C-alpha positions in Angstrom: 1.6 45.1 40.5 -1.0 43.9 43.4 -1.3 40.3 44.5 -2.7 39.6 41.4 0.6 39.8 39.5 1.2 40.0 36.0 -0.3 36.6 35.0 -3.4 37.3 36.7 -3.8 40.6 35.0 -3.4 38.9 31.8 -6.0 36.3 33.0 -8.2 39.0 33.8 -7.8 41.0 30.4 -7.0 38.6 27.7 -10.9 37.4 27.6 -11.8 41.1 26.9 -9.2 41.7 24.4 -10.0 38.2 22.7 -13.7 39.1 22.2 -12.7 42.0 20.7 -10.6 40.0 17.9 -7.2 40.9 19.0 -4.3 39.0 20.7 -2.9 40.0 24.0 0.8 39.4 23.2 2.3 40.9 26.3 1.7 43.1 29.5 4.1 45.1 31.4 3.8 47.5 34.4 7.0 49.8 34.6 7.9 53.1 36.4 7.4 53.7 39.8 5.6 56.4 42.2 3.3 58.5 40.0 4.9 57.6 36.7 3.8 53.9 36.5 2.6 52.7 33.2 0.6 49.5 32.4 1.4 48.7 28.7 -0.7 46.0 26.7 0.7 45.0 23.5 -2.0 43.6 21.2 -1.9 42.2 17.6 -4.2 40.7 14.9 -4.0 39.1 11.6 -4.7 42.6 9.7 -2.3 44.6 11.9 -3.3 46.9 14.4 -4.2 50.6 13.9 -4.6 53.5 16.3 -8.4 53.0 16.3 -8.0 49.7 17.3 -5.5 50.7 20.4 -8.3 53.3 21.5 -10.9 50.6 21.3 -9.1 48.0 23.2 -7.9 50.8 25.8 -11.5 51.8 26.5 -12.8 48.2 27.0 -9.5 47.3 29.3 -10.1 50.5 31.3 -14.0 49.4 32.1 -12.5 46.0 33.6 -9.7 47.6 35.2 -12.0 50.0 36.8 -14.5 47.3 37.9 -11.9 44.8 39.4 -9.1 47.6 40.7 -6.3 44.9 40.5 -3.5 47.7 40.7 -3.1 50.1 43.9 -2.2 53.7 43.2 -2.1 55.8 40.1 -0.9 54.5 36.6 -1.4 55.3 33.1 -2.6 52.7 30.6 -1.1 52.3 27.0 -2.1 50.1 24.4 0.3 49.1 21.4 1.2 46.8 18.8 4.2 44.5 19.5 6.3 46.0 16.9 8.9 44.1 15.0 10.6 42.7 18.0 7.2 40.8 19.0 7.9 39.1 22.3 7.2 35.1 22.0 5.0 34.0 25.3 2.8 31.2 24.3 3.5 27.5 23.0 1.4 28.7 19.8 3.9 31.4 19.5 6.7 29.2 18.6 4.9 27.2 16.1 3.5 30.4 14.3 6.7 32.3 14.0 9.0 29.2 13.0 11.0 30.2 10.4 11.7 33.8 11.9 14.8 35.4 13.3 14.5 35.0 17.2 16.6 35.9 20.4 15.9 33.7 23.3 17.4 34.5 26.9 17.3 31.7 29.5 17.1 32.0 33.4 20.2 29.9 33.6 23.0 28.6 31.4 22.2 25.8 28.8 25.3 24.2 27.3 27.2 27.2 28.8 25.4 30.1 27.2 22.1 32.1 28.3 21.4 33.8 24.8 20.6 32.2 21.8 19.8 34.3 18.3 19.0 32.4 15.2 16.4 30.8 13.4 13.2 29.7 15.1 12.6 26.0 14.1 9.6 25.6 16.4 8.7 23.9 19.5 9.0 20.2 20.0 8.2 18.6 23.2 8.2 21.7 25.2 11.8 22.4 23.9 12.1 25.9 21.7 14.2 24.8 18.9 16.6 27.6 17.5 19.2 27.0 14.7 22.2 29.2 15.6 25.5 29.9 13.7 26.8 27.2 16.3 24.4 24.8 15.6 20.9 23.7 16.7 19.8 24.4 20.3 17.0 23.0 22.3 16.0 25.2 24.9 13.4 23.9 27.7 10.6 26.2 27.4 10.3 26.6 31.3 13.9 28.0 31.0 12.9 30.7 28.7 13.3 34.2 30.6 12.6 36.2 27.3 12.0 35.4 23.6 11.4 38.0 20.8 11.5 38.1 17.1 14.6 40.1 15.8 14.1 42.4 12.6 16.6 41.1 9.9 19.9 39.9 11.6 
């Protein structure tokens, strides 16, 4: 990615995606050389269809063409987040309370870096997960990656 970075791309594209009635769940730029892919994961309360992905792709391409934030060649893919939907925003931790999650941290918290269990929610910027070992309170700024887990 260019100097814009991941968060800059999210800030650039989120208003367009949101204006169309979708949520920009996640964004990633993967691969190297001529095989790079900019992948956006979108969601909506009623789910996401192939037509939804095509419409968002067209709108996002216009923004990317105008702003040109990524140097070199890449392909654009739009997809639904699937059953292992990432949790990125504070609201995600509230919205998906009661669901099964896996949370990985940047560093150890109480001796571990991976927590799997039932998401209790977000309390005072702490992600609360009920694990088989007990309740874990993970500072949100320490979350490296968090996502839903299909039927543990």
